C-alpha positions in Angstrom: 101.8 121.6 92.7 103.7 118.6 92.5 101.9 115.3 92.4 102.4 112.5 94.4 102.2 109.2 93.3 99.7 106.7 95.5 102.9 104.9 97.0 105.6 107.5 96.8 107.0 109.0 100.2 107.1 112.8 101.0 109.4 113.4 104.1 108.3 116.1 106.4 110.2 117.9 109.3 107.7 119.2 111.8 108.5 121.4 114.8 105.9 121.8 117.4 106.5 123.3 120.7 104.8 124.4 124.2 101.7 122.7 124.6 101.7 120.8 121.3 105.1 119.7 122.2 103.6 118.4 125.4 100.7 116.4 123.4 102.9 114.9 121.2 104.7 113.5 124.4 102.0 112.5 126.1 100.6 110.5 122.7 103.9 108.8 122.3 105.0 107.7 125.5 104.4 104.5 127.0 100.9 103.6 127.5 100.1 106.4 124.9 98.0 105.7 121.7 100.7 105.8 119.1 104.2 104.2 118.9 105.9 107.2 117.3 105.4 110.6 116.2 105.1 109.5 112.5 102.0 107.8 113.2 100.6 110.1 115.3 101.0 113.2 112.3 99.4 110.5 109.4 96.6 110.1 112.1 96.3 113.6 112.4 96.6 114.4 108.5 93.9 111.3 107.9 91.8 113.0 110.3 92.0 116.5 108.8 91.5 115.4 105.3 88.0 113.1 106.5 86.6 116.8 108.4 87.2 118.1 105.4 85.8 115.7 102.9 82.8 115.6 105.5 82.5 119.7 105.3 82.5 119.3 101.5 79.7 116.8 101.3 77.4 118.5 103.9 78.4 121.7 101.6 76.8 119.6 98.8 73.9 118.5 100.6 73.0 121.9 101.5 73.1 123.0 98.5 71.2 120.3 97.3 68.7 120.9 99.9 68.5 124.9 98.6 67.7 123.9 95.3 64.7 121.6 96.3 63.7 124.3 98.4 63.5 126.8 95.8 62.1 124.6 93.2 65.2 123.9 91.0 65.0 120.0 90.9 63.1 117.9 87.9 61.0 114.8 89.7 62.2 111.6 89.6 61.0 109.4 86.6 62.7 105.6 87.5 60.7 104.3 84.6 62.5 106.4 82.0 65.6 106.3 83.4 65.6 102.4 83.3 64.6 102.6 79.3 67.2 105.1 78.8 70.1 102.8 80.6 68.5 100.0 79.1 69.1 101.6 75.5 72.6 102.4 76.2 73.3 99.0 77.4 71.8 97.8 74.3 74.2 99.9 72.1 77.5 98.8 74.2 76.3 95.2 73.4 76.1 96.2 70.0 79.7 97.0 69.3 
C-alpha cells in the first residue's frame, strides 16, 4: 500500500445510485448540512475512521477486563514505578 503524506491530496471518483444518491442530494441541497459532495464524503470518512478507532479501543478494554477476570495482571506499585522513573531521569540528566 502506498503511503500518503499528511497534506497530500488524493482524488477520488465515487459513484452512488438510488437511495444513496438521493441522500447526497438532500444533504447538499439548500438547507442541507453540507456545502458540497466532497465535504459530505470527508465527514463520512472521518466518522467511519472514528467508529473503527472506537471499536479497536472497546476490543482492547474487553481484553484488559478479561485479563483481570482471569488473574492475568500485576498489582500496581506506584512507589516502585516512581522510583524507577526517577532513576531513569537521573541517567538522562547525567548525559
